[in-house]
C-alpha positions as CSV (number, residue, x, y, z in Angstrom):
1,M,247.9,114.6,347.5
2,K,249.6,115.2,343.7
3,I,245.4,114.1,342.5
4,L,244.7,116.5,344.5
5,Y,246.4,119.1,343.3
6,I,245.6,118.1,339.4
7,I,241.8,118.4,340.0
8,I,242.4,121.8,341.9
9,A,244.8,122.7,339.1
10,L,241.7,120.9,336.5
11,F,238.7,123.6,337.7
12,L,241.2,126.8,337.6
13,I,241.8,125.7,334.3
14,T,238.3,125.1,333.3
15,G,237.0,128.1,335.0
16,C,239.1,130.6,332.6
17,I,237.9,128.7,329.5
18,N,235.7,131.2,327.4
19,K,232.2,130.5,327.3
20,T,231.2,130.7,323.4
21,P,231.0,134.0,322.7
22,Q,227.6,136.2,322.3
23,A,226.9,138.5,319.3
24,K,225.4,141.9,320.1
25,S,223.0,142.4,317.6
26,Q,222.3,145.9,317.6
27,D,219.2,147.4,315.3
28,S,219.7,148.2,311.5
29,T,217.7,151.3,312.4
30,T,220.7,152.7,314.2
31,S,222.9,152.6,311.5
32,I,220.5,154.0,309.6
33,G,219.9,156.8,311.3
34,R,223.2,157.6,311.1
35,M,224.0,158.0,307.9
36,G,223.8,162.0,307.6
37,S,226.0,161.9,310.1
38,I,228.5,160.0,308.4
39,A,228.2,161.8,305.1
40,D,228.9,165.1,307.1
41,V,231.9,164.0,308.9
42,L,233.0,161.9,305.3
43,G,232.4,165.8,303.8
44,C,234.5,167.7,306.1
45,V,237.5,165.7,306.2
46,F,237.7,165.2,302.4
47,A,236.4,169.1,302.2
48,P,237.0,171.3,305.2
49,Q,236.2,174.5,303.3
50,S,233.0,173.3,303.0
51,C,232.3,172.7,306.9
52,E,230.8,175.3,309.1
53,K,233.8,175.9,312.0
54,K,231.4,175.6,315.6
55,S,232.7,175.7,319.1
56,I,233.6,172.9,320.7
57,K,230.8,174.0,323.1
58,D,228.3,174.6,320.6
59,Q,228.9,170.9,319.3
60,H,228.8,169.1,322.9
61,D,224.8,171.1,323.2
62,E,224.0,169.8,320.2
63,A,225.0,166.5,320.4
64,D,223.2,166.7,324.3
65,E,220.0,168.1,322.9
66,K,219.9,164.5,320.4
67,I,220.7,162.3,322.7
68,I,217.9,163.7,325.0
69,K,215.6,164.2,321.9
70,Q,216.6,160.2,321.1
71,A,215.9,159.3,324.7
72,E,212.2,160.9,324.5
73,E,211.3,159.2,321.7
74,K,213.0,155.7,323.2
75,E,210.7,156.6,326.3
76,W,207.5,157.3,324.3
77,N,207.7,154.5,322.2
78,D,208.4,152.1,325.4
79,V,204.8,153.3,326.5
80,D,203.0,153.0,323.4
81,K,203.8,149.5,323.6
82,E,202.8,148.9,326.9
83,I,199.3,150.6,326.5
84,S,199.3,148.5,322.9
85,K,199.8,145.2,325.3
86,T,196.9,146.4,328.0
87,E,194.6,146.4,325.2
């Protein structure tokens, strides 16, 4: 009976062991594309008088437009890849 408990405990312990972690690599162009925004934020942190005051709604609207534009570009790039594969 003790052997059965030991076997069950071993199965439970080995089931909880983390597998080899997979590093998620991001495309290097994603960080390069954000350099302008990062520079703007750092500029506003160290020189707030030089920043344009925007309402939260305006900031959200701009972010939404940017996300939509990036999604549309990605879709078109995917279409171009599909077309080039079929040719």
